[in-house]
C-alpha positions in Angstrom: 38.9 -4.5 -10.3 37.4 -1.1 -9.7 37.6 -0.1 -6.0 36.3 3.4 -6.5 33.4 4.2 -4.3 30.2 5.3 -6.0 27.0 6.6 -4.3 23.6 6.2 -5.9 20.7 8.2 -4.6 17.0 7.1 -4.3 14.2 7.3 -1.8 14.5 5.3 1.4 11.1 3.7 2.1 12.1 1.2 4.8 14.8 1.7 7.4 17.9 -0.4 7.9 21.6 -0.6 7.0 23.2 -3.6 5.5 26.3 -4.7 3.4 26.0 -7.6 1.1 26.6 -8.7 -2.5 24.0 -7.7 -5.2 21.9 -10.1 -7.2 19.8 -8.7 -10.0 16.4 -9.9 -11.0 16.7 -12.1 -14.1 16.0 -10.7 -17.5 12.4 -10.8 -18.4 11.0 -13.7 -20.5 11.5 -13.2 -24.2 8.6 -12.2 -26.5 7.2 -14.7 -29.0 7.1 -13.8 -32.7 4.2 -11.5 -33.5 1.3 -13.3 -35.0 3.0 -16.7 -34.9 0.8 -19.5 -36.4 -0.5 -22.6 -34.7 1.9 -25.4 -34.0 1.5 -28.3 -36.5 -1.7 -30.2 -35.9 -3.2 -27.6 -33.5 -6.6 -26.0 -34.0 -8.2 -22.9 -32.6 -10.1 -25.0 -30.1 -6.9 -26.8 -28.9 -5.0 -23.5 -28.6 -7.8 -21.9 -26.7 -7.9 -24.8 -24.3 -4.1 -24.6 -23.9 -4.4 -20.9 -23.0 -7.3 -21.5 -20.6 -5.3 -24.3 -18.9 -2.1 -22.2 -18.6 -3.9 -19.2 -17.2 -5.8 -21.4 -14.7 -2.5 -23.1 -13.5 -0.9 -19.7 -13.0 -4.0 -18.5 -11.0 -4.1 -21.7 -9.0 -0.4 -21.4 -8.2 -0.7 -17.8 -7.0 -3.7 -18.8 -4.9 -1.7 -21.5 -3.2 1.1 -19.0 -2.5 -1.6 -16.5 -1.2 -3.0 -19.1 1.2 0.5 -19.4 2.7 1.0 -15.7 3.0 -0.4 -13.1 5.3 -1.3 -9.4 5.3 -0.2 -7.2 2.4 1.5 -10.2 0.7 -1.6 -12.2 0.8 -3.7 -9.4 -0.7 -1.2 -8.8 -3.5 -1.1 -12.5 -4.4 -4.9 -12.8 -4.4 -5.2 -9.7 -6.7 -2.6 -11.1 -9.1 -4.3 -14.5 -9.2 -7.6 -12.7 -10.1 -5.8 -10.9 -12.9 -4.5 -14.3 -14.3 -8.1 -15.3 -14.6 -9.3 -12.0 -16.0 -11.9 -12.7 -18.7 -11.2 -9.5 -20.6 -7.6 -10.4 -21.1 -8.4 -14.0 -22.2 -11.3 -12.9 -24.5 -8.9 -10.6 -26.3 -6.4 -13.4 -26.7 -9.0 -15.8 -27.9 -10.0 -13.4 -30.7 -6.5 -13.5 -31.9 -6.4 -17.3 -31.7 -9.6 -17.4 -33.8 -7.7 -15.5 -36.4 -4.9 -18.1 -36.6 -2.4 -16.8 -34.0 -0.9 -19.4 -31.6 -1.7 -19.1 -27.8 1.8 -17.7 -26.9 1.6 -14.8 -29.4 -2.1 -14.2 -28.7 -1.7 -13.8 -24.9 1.4 -11.6 -25.4 -0.2 -9.3 -27.9 -3.5 -9.1 -26.0 -1.8 -8.2 -22.8 0.3 -5.7 -24.6 -2.8 -3.9 -25.8 -4.4 -4.0 -22.4 -1.3 -2.7 -20.7 -0.9 0.1 -23.3 -4.5 1.2 -22.6 -3.9 1.2 -18.9 -0.6 3.0 -19.2 -2.2 5.8 -21.3 -4.6 6.5 -18.4 -1.7 7.2 -16.1 -1.8 7.2 -12.3 -3.2 4.2 -10.6 -4.2 2.5 -13.8 -0.6 2.7 -15.1 0.4 0.7 -12.0 -2.1 -2.0 -13.1 -0.3 -2.2 -16.4 2.7 -3.6 -14.7 0.5 -6.3 -13.1 -0.9 -7.3 -16.5 2.6 -7.7 -18.0 3.7 -9.8 -15.0 0.7 -12.1 -15.4 1.5 -12.3 -19.2 5.0 -13.4 -18.5 3.8 -16.1 -16.1 1.2 -17.5 -18.5 3.7 -17.5 -21.3 6.2 -19.4 -19.2 3.5 -21.9 -18.4 2.7 -22.3 -22.1 6.4 -22.9 -22.8 7.0 -25.2 -19.9 9.8 -23.1 -18.4 10.2 -21.5 -15.0 8.3 -18.3 -14.4 10.3 -15.1 -13.8 11.0 -14.5 -10.2 13.5 -13.8 -7.4 16.9 -15.3 -8.0 18.0 -18.2 -5.9 21.1 -18.2 -3.8 22.8 -20.1 -1.0 24.0 -16.8 0.5 21.9 -13.8 1.6 22.0 -10.9 -0.9 20.7 -7.5 -1.8 18.1 -7.7 -4.6 18.4 -5.1 -7.3 15.8 -4.6 -10.0 14.1 -2.1 -12.3 11.0 -2.8 -10.3 9.4 -5.8 -8.7 6.1 -7.4 -9.8 3.5 -7.8 -7.0 3.7 -11.6 -7.0 7.5 -11.3 -6.5 7.4 -8.7 -3.7 4.8 -10.8 -1.9 7.0 -13.9 -1.7 10.3 -12.4 -0.7 12.2 -14.5 1.8 13.8 -12.1 4.4 16.3 -14.8 5.4 17.8 -14.5 1.9 16.9 -11.0 0.7 18.5 -8.5 3.0 17.5 -5.3 1.2 15.8 -4.1 -1.9 16.9 -1.5 -4.4 14.9 -0.5 -7.5 15.5 2.0 -10.1 11.8 2.7 -10.6 8.8 2.7 -8.3 7.7 5.1 -5.7 7.0 5.3 -1.9 3.6 3.7 -2.5 4.7 1.0 -5.0 4.2 -2.7 -4.2 7.9 -2.9 -3.5 7.8 -0.2 -0.8 4.6 -1.4 0.9 5.8 -5.0 1.1 9.3 -4.0 2.3 7.8 -1.9 5.1 5.5 -4.7 6.1 8.4 -7.2 6.2 10.9 -4.8 7.8 13.3 -5.1 4.9 15.6 -2.1 4.2 14.6 -0.7 0.9 15.3 2.1 -1.6 13.2 2.9 -4.6 13.4 5.5 -7.5 17.3 5.1 -7.6 17.8 5.4 -11.4 21.6 5.0 -11.3 21.2 1.6 -9.5 20.8 0.0 -13.0 24.6 0.1 -13.0 24.8 -2.5 -10.2 26.0 -5.9 -11.2 25.7 -9.4 -9.8 28.3 -10.1 -7.1 29.0 -6.4 -6.4 29.5 -5.6 -2.7 27.3 -2.6 -1.7 26.0 -0.8 1.4 22.3 0.0 1.4 21.0 2.8 3.8 17.3 2.7 3.9 17.1 5.7 6.1 19.3 8.0 3.9 18.1 6.4 0.6 21.7 5.8 -0.6 23.5 2.8 -2.1 27.3 2.9 -1.8 29.6 0.6 -3.8 32.8 -0.7 -2.4 31.8 0.1 1.2 34.5 1.3 3.6 35.1 1.5 7.3 32.4 4.1 7.9 29.7 2.0 6.1 30.9 -1.1 8.0 30.4 0.7 11.3 26.9 1.7 10.4 26.0 -1.8 9.2 27.4 -3.3 12.3 25.5 -0.9 14.5 22.3 -1.9 12.7 23.1 -5.6 13.1 23.6 -5.1 16.8 20.5 -2.9 17.3 18.5 -3.5 20.5 15.5 -5.7 20.1 12.2 -3.8 20.1 10.0 -4.5 23.1 6.7 -6.2 22.2 3.7 -3.9 22.0 1.7 -4.3 25.2 -1.5 -3.0 23.8 -1.4 0.6 25.0 -0.1 3.5 22.9 1.1 6.3 25.1 3.8 9.0 25.5 6.4 9.2 28.2 4.0 11.5 30.3 1.1 9.1 30.0 -0.7 10.9 27.2 -2.7 8.2 25.4 -2.4 7.7 21.7 -4.3 4.5 20.7 -2.5 2.5 18.1 -4.9 0.8 15.7 -4.5 -1.5 12.7 -5.2 -1.2 9.0 -6.8 -4.5 7.8 -8.6 -6.0 4.8 -10.6 -8.9 6.1 -11.2 -11.3 9.0 -7.8 -13.1 8.8 -5.9 -9.8 9.0 -8.1 -8.6 11.8 -7.3 -11.7 13.9 -3.6 -11.3 13.3 -3.7 -7.6 14.2 -5.6 -8.4 17.4 -3.0 -11.0 18.3 -0.3 -8.3 17.8 -2.0 -6.1 20.4 -3.7 -3.5 18.1 -6.2 -1.5 20.2 -8.7 -1.5 17.4 -9.1 -1.1 13.7 -8.4 2.4 12.3 -9.1 1.3 8.7 -11.1 -1.6 7.5 -10.7 -1.7 3.7 -14.1 -3.1 2.6 -13.0 -3.5 -1.0 -11.8 -7.0 -0.1 -15.3 -8.4 -0.5 -16.0 -6.5 -3.8 -12.8 -7.1 -5.8 -12.6 -9.8 -8.4 -16.3 -9.9 -8.9 -18.5 -9.1 -11.9 -21.5 -8.2 -9.7 -22.0 -6.5 -6.3 -21.8 -9.0 -3.4 -25.1 -9.8 -1.8 -26.3 -8.4 1.5 -25.6 -11.7 3.2 -22.1 -12.0 1.8 -21.2 -8.5 3.0 -22.7 -9.1 6.5 -20.6 -12.2 6.9 -17.4 -10.5 5.7 -17.7 -7.6 8.1 -18.8 -9.8 11.0 -15.4 -11.7 10.9 -13.6 -8.4 11.6 -16.1 -7.2 14.2 -15.7 -10.5 16.1 -11.9 -10.1 16.3 -12.3 -6.8 18.0 -15.2 -7.3 20.4 -15.6 -4.2 22.6 -13.1 -2.2 20.6 -13.3 0.4 17.9 -13.5 -0.7 14.3 -13.5 2.1 11.7 -15.0 0.9 8.5 -14.1 2.7 5.3 -17.0 2.4 2.8 -16.2 1.2 -0.7 -13.3 3.0 -2.3 -13.9 1.7 -5.8 -12.3 3.4 -8.8 -8.8 4.5 -9.6 -6.5 1.6 -8.6 -9.5 -0.6 -7.6 -11.8 -0.6 -10.6 -14.9 -2.8 -10.4 -16.6 -4.0 -13.6 -20.1 -3.3 -12.2 -19.2 0.2 -10.9 -16.2 1.8 -12.6 -16.0 3.7 -15.9 -12.7 2.6 -17.2 -12.8 5.2 -20.0 -12.1 8.0 -17.5 -9.0 10.0 -18.7 -7.7 10.5 -15.1 -9.1 7.9 -12.7 -7.2 9.3 -9.7 -9.3 12.5 -10.1 -12.4 10.7 -11.3 -15.5 8.9 -9.9 -14.0 7.1 -6.9 -14.8 6.5 -3.2 -17.9 8.4 -2.1 -18.4 9.8 -5.6 -19.3 6.3 -6.8 -22.7 6.6 -5.1 -23.7 9.4 -7.5 -22.9 7.3 -10.5 -24.4 4.2 -9.1 -27.1 5.2 -6.6 -27.9 2.8 -3.8 -24.6 1.0 -3.6 -23.5 3.0 -0.5 -26.8 2.6 1.2 -26.8 -1.1 0.7 -23.3 -1.4 2.1 -24.1 0.7 5.2 -27.2 -1.6 5.8 -24.9 -4.6 5.7 -22.4 -3.0 8.0 -25.2 -2.1 10.4 -26.6 -5.6 10.5 -23.1 -7.1 11.2 -22.5 -4.5 13.9 -25.8 -5.3 15.6 -24.8 -8.9 16.0 -21.4 -8.1 17.6 -19.9 -6.0 20.4 -17.4 -4.0 18.4 -17.7 -0.2 18.4 -18.3 0.3 14.7 -17.6 3.7 13.1 -18.2 4.3 9.4 -16.3 6.8 7.2 -16.4 7.7 3.6 -13.4 8.2 1.3 -12.9 11.0 -1.1 -15.0 13.6 0.6 -14.3 17.1 -0.8 -17.0 19.4 0.7 -19.0 19.9 3.9 -22.2 19.1 1.9 -20.8 15.7 0.9 -19.9 15.0 4.5 -23.4 16.0 5.7 -25.0 13.7 3.1 -22.9 10.8 4.1 -23.6 11.4 7.8 -27.3 11.3 7.1 -26.9 8.0 5.3 -25.0 6.5 8.2 -27.7 7.7 10.6 -30.5 6.3 8.4 -28.7 2.9 8.4 -28.8 2.9 12.2 -25.1 3.3 12.8 -24.2 5.8 15.6 -20.8 7.2 14.5 -20.1 8.9 11.1 -16.9 10.3 9.8 -15.0 11.2 6.7 -11.5 10.6 5.3 -9.4 13.7 4.7 -7.5 12.9 1.5 -8.3 16.1 -0.5 -6.8 19.4 0.4 -10.2 21.1 0.4 -11.4 18.7 3.1 -8.4 19.6 5.3 -9.0 23.3 4.9 -12.7 22.9 5.7 -12.3 20.3 8.5 -14.2 22.4 11.1 -17.2 22.7 8.8 -17.0 19.0 7.8 -17.0 18.1 11.5 -20.1 20.2 12.0 -22.0 17.2 10.7 -19.6 14.3 11.3 -18.2 12.8 14.5 -14.6 12.3 13.5 -12.1 12.5 10.6 -9.3 10.3 9.5 -6.3 11.5 7.4 -5.4 9.3 4.4 -1.9 10.7 4.1 -1.1 8.7 0.9 -3.7 10.4 -1.2 -3.5 13.7 0.7 0.2 13.9 -0.2 -0.4 13.0 -3.8 -3.1 15.6 -4.3 -1.3 18.3 -2.3 1.9 18.0 -4.2 0.3 17.2 -7.6 2.5 14.2 -7.9 1.3 10.7 -9.0 2.1 8.5 -6.0 3.1 5.6 -8.3 5.6 7.5 -10.4 9.2 7.0 -9.3 10.4 10.2 -11.0 8.2 12.2 -8.5 9.0 10.1 -5.4 10.8 12.9 -3.6 7.6 15.1 -3.9 5.4 12.2 -2.8 6.6 12.3 0.7 4.3 12.8 3.8 7.1 14.8 5.4 6.5 17.6 3.0 5.9 20.7 5.1 2.8 21.6 3.0 1.2 18.3 3.8 2.1 18.7 7.5 0.4 22.1 7.4 -2.8 20.6 6.0 -2.7 18.0 8.8 -2.3 20.9 11.3 -5.3 22.6 9.7 -7.3 19.4 10.1 -6.5 19.1 13.8 -7.1 22.8 14.4 -10.5 22.4 12.7 -11.3 19.4 15.0 -10.3 21.4 18.1 -12.6 24.3 17.0 -15.4 21.7 16.5 -15.3 20.7 20.1 -12.2 18.5 20.2 -13.6 15.8 17.9 -11.1 13.0 17.1 -8.6 13.1 14.2 -6.9 9.8 13.2 -4.3 9.0 10.6 -4.6 5.7 8.7 -2.1 6.4 5.9 1.5 5.0 5.6 2.7 8.1 7.5 1.4 6.6 10.8 3.8 3.6 10.4 6.9 5.9 10.4 8.0 6.1 14.1 9.6 9.5 13.7 6.6 11.0 11.8 4.2 9.4 14.3 5.7 11.7 16.9 5.2 14.7 14.7 1.6 13.7 14.0 0.9 13.5 17.7 2.5 16.8 18.2 0.2 18.3 15.5 -2.8 17.1 17.5 -3.6 13.7 16.0 -5.6 11.5 18.3 -5.0 8.0 17.0 -2.6 6.3 14.6 -3.5 3.2 12.4 -0.9 1.1 10.7 0.1 -2.4 9.5 0.6 -4.7 12.5 4.4 -4.9 12.1 4.7 -1.1 12.8 2.9 -1.3 16.2 6.0 -2.1 18.2 8.4 0.4 16.7 5.9 3.2 16.7 5.0 2.5 20.4 8.6 2.3 21.5 9.5 5.7 19.9 6.3 7.4 21.2 7.2 6.4 24.8 10.5 8.2 24.5 8.9 11.7 24.3 6.3 13.6 26.2 3.6 15.8 24.6 5.6 19.0 25.0 8.5 17.4 23.1 6.2 16.0 20.4 4.8 19.5 19.9 8.3 21.0 19.7 9.3 18.4 17.1 6.1 19.2 15.1 7.1 22.8 15.1 10.6 21.9 13.8 9.1 19.9 11.0 6.7 22.7 10.1 9.5 25.2 9.9 11.5 23.2 7.4 11.7 24.1 3.7 11.7 20.5 2.4 10.7 17.0 3.3 14.3 16.0 3.7 15.0 18.9 6.1 11.9 18.1 8.2 12.8 14.5 8.5 16.5 15.3 9.3 15.6 17.8 12.0 13.2 15.5 13.7 15.3 12.3 13.5 18.2 14.1 15.0 16.2 14.6 18.2 15.1 11.0 18.6 18.0 8.8 19.7 15.6 5.8 20.1 15.6 5.5 16.3 19.3 4.5 16.2 18.9 2.4 19.4 16.3 0.2 17.7 17.7 0.5 14.1 14.7 2.5 12.8 
């Protein structure tokens, strides 16, 4: 038995330290024979019906699981269910069936062609290719009458190792059984990372050497350092024990503030009425990001005015008297819509998405703002509207005029593009606020696809260049009369980085509801002067790793609460 200790390095995306045995994701389902003929006695009609039935059963099963899930997990399962019912995929398979290919081979080959096309586009669309292949495997398993691929079952808690996890798998993880996640692929914004953070599971992604891990192997996972250590010794046992004995986080009492009383409202990122209600119950002081795509996705046509009004009203009702920041439709890139998106774009992440969609499809933004305004008029929420993917002051002014024309009082823009950060003061000449989307701001600043595991170390909001652009944004806001600057990207959910953001002059932080308590607890351990000092430390660093290390060393609350 090999007792030598090995260390594998990746990117820590969710804090925590545990020791347990490894279980690997099962091998993927085997491919059918290319162009296999119909089974004896079958016809094109019967094979087509068999395919439709299998796809529908897969979609129905995913919808049932979605109904039992919440938050990010629910959204992921709903999106995967929609893909299982995707007409384009099924039409491609039916063409092959018409040519004499059995249902199993037809869906396999059709999905392969779709995934190849998406993969060639790169960026966000390449991430969708993984989803297509996951749905293909589930439909094929249904056709064969065998269990679908998924998380291994075990009587004992374990550390799950995989190349990467499909959305439907990450969304149904049982934290009582799965103690930590380690993937060789994926990045800080992959499904695995997002779900791990929302569930509070220690997780490491982009650890290529982790493919060497075997079932039953005892390992130590450090989600803070981003390391996996085989054959853990006394030092690792001490760290894991300290994490297991961490102090329980105090419940968030509904007021974000520093130790000196400086107020930092803590808001929630939500994607519909159910999530808004859950966030309100968790104490969120408002909504810092309402993702309006939830009522557009999975449709062949634009939702009606009445449908949009009803969808937004559910969120406004949950936060009566409190702020709700509505992001207008962010279609394109990873959220293509058949009635809006040009899927032939060579680089969707840099294409017609967000605010730019209105130029390609005039009227869609005005209609959405009218629906938001009608829903707002019927409720007591303080509704603010902001546009994604604004690059210039002229675009910001155009959007602000549209918001005013719709009858909404407060207009803002997201800062996701470096040009917007550098011109924040001019943008705020026509807008009332800005909100930093740190996920895209990091991707565009570092020229690193946020879904690509190989570039995960670059795609880190702790990068000093990203922090300097945030500083430029807050300085621009101060020069524009102290207008508010929020953060609604994943960076706001990192308790240590939240302190830095406040020190840089950020006014509000918006996050998933699970992050409210840890962020609030760490913010209350520092005053504004200390937060500004830590921000300067981070800005002085030469790398993201150095910035994170310098700041974390000054925040003992992180170890106290196992963050």
